[in-house]
N, C-alpha and C positions, 0 to 999 in steps of 0.2 A: 490149183493148189489143193484140191481135194480128190482123193481116190474113193469114189462112192462104193467100191466093192468091199471096202473095209468097214467094220463096225465102228461106231462112235467111240472115241477114246478121250478120257479126261485125265489130266496129269496136274495135280496140285501138291506141292511139296509139304511134307510133314516132318516134324522133329522125331527123334528116336523114341520119345515118350508117347508118340501118336498125335500130339497137338499139331494144329495147322500153323503154317508159317505166319508170323505176325504181320509181315509185309503184305501177304495175301489178304488178311483180314482188314488191314488199313486201306488197301486198294479197293476192296469191295465197299467199305464205308464211304470212301470218297466218290466212288462210282455212283452210289445212290444219291449222295448230296449233289452231284453234278447232273443227275438225271440221265446218265449214260445207260445204254442197254447192257443187260447181263449177258456175257459171252459164253457162259458155262455150258450152254446147250448147242454151241456152235454159231457160226455166222455164214450167211450165204456169200460165198467167195472167200474173202480174206480180210481180217482186221488184226492189226498189231497195235498194242498199247505199250508204251515205255514210260514207267513211273520213275521219276527222279526223287529220291528221298535223301534229305540232308539232315544229319543229326545236329541238334542244338540251334537250329535256325528255323524260322517260320516259313521259309520259301520252299515250295515244291513245284515241280513241273510235270506235265504229262504231254506226251506226243502220241497222237492217234493217227494211224495210217490205215486207210480203207481202200480196198479194191472191190467195187460192187458194179456188176453189169459192165465190166471192162473199163470203168472210170475210176481213176485214182484221185484221192483227196488226202490232205494232211491238215491236222488241226493241232495247234500248240496252246496248251493251257498254262498260264503262269498263276500259281496259287499262293495265297498267304493262309497259313493254318494256325490254329491254336492246338497245342499238344498238351494234354493234361497228364501224360504218363501212361495213358491207356488207350485213349482215342484221339483222333484228329477231327477238328471242326474247321471247315473251310470258312474263312473270314471274308476273303475277297478273291475274285478271279478276273483274269484278262484272257480273252479267247481270240486267237488269230488264225485265219486260214493261210497256209503257206504252200509254195510250190518249189520243188527242188530246182536249184540253179542250173543243173545239167539236164533237166527234163526227167520225166517219169520213167522212161524206158531204161536209161542209164542208172538212175538212182535205185530203181527196183532190182535191177540185175546185181548191183553191188551189194545191196541189202541181203538178197537171197544167197549170193556167193559167200557172204559172211555167216551163213547158216542161222540166221535169226529165227527161223522156224523150228530148228532142231537142236539148238545149243542145250546142253544139260544144265540143270540147276547146280549152283556152286557146291551144295552139300553132297552131290553125287561125284565130285571130283576129289579123289584122295589127296589129303594134305593141303587143300585150299583153305586159307585162313578165314578170318572173320573178325568183326569187332563191334563195339558198341558205339563208337564215334566214327565220323566220316560220312561217306556217301555210299548209298546202295541204289542200284538200278534194277528194277523189276520189269519183266516183260510178260505180257499176255498175248497169246497167239490163238486166234480162233478161225477155223475153216468149217466147212460143212460137216466134216467127220472128226474134228479134233478140237480140244481146248487144252491149252498148256499155260502154266504160270511158272516162271523161273526167275532167279535173281543172282546178282553178283555184287558183293561188297568190294569197293575200291578196285575195279578190274585193272586200272592203270598200274597199280602196285604189283600186280601178278602177271602182267603181260609178257614178261620174259621167261616165266616159269611154266605157264599153261597156255596152250593155243586157244582154249575156250575164252580165257580172260582177254587175250590179245584180240580175238574177234569182237568181243563185247566192247572193248576200248575203241576199236575201229568203227563199230556201229555208232557209238556216241560221237566220235570225231566226224563221221559222215553226217550225222544230224546237225552238228555245229556248222560244218562247211556248206552243206546243201540247204538246210532249213533255217539256219540262224539261231539254233537252240543253244 
């Protein structure tokens, strides 16, 4: 997953005014509350986090997929949060270890074929919409030489217009079918 001949690359989306993506800030705050490692300086082998953010409800989800020393693991977090309009505070959490129904080799291949490591951020796709209500899915990817954060608002609504949204929608569907998320 890592090409050690390349320098470390960090990709965190920013708005046109230079501000950092709010979902990135919210993910970092929840990461800290959950006691998860900071991935911004990389991860030895591969870690993928998919943050499920739902407007106007307290429910959040997080799926963490790790490949370390050739061993795959997946953890699903079901979270209840309090949103004060600026920050989220985790009120409760349920944590569950899961295994893909089809096995790790098949699941990992499908995930990588959907370009989970390289999908662009929605803001980098011309004419991709966005909104204040609905569901947003944000992905963190960390390898030895890379950290990326990207997101998609309602990818299911754009799956027929953008292949990137279609891939993100398939990733979410894969999580549902294989991991029960």
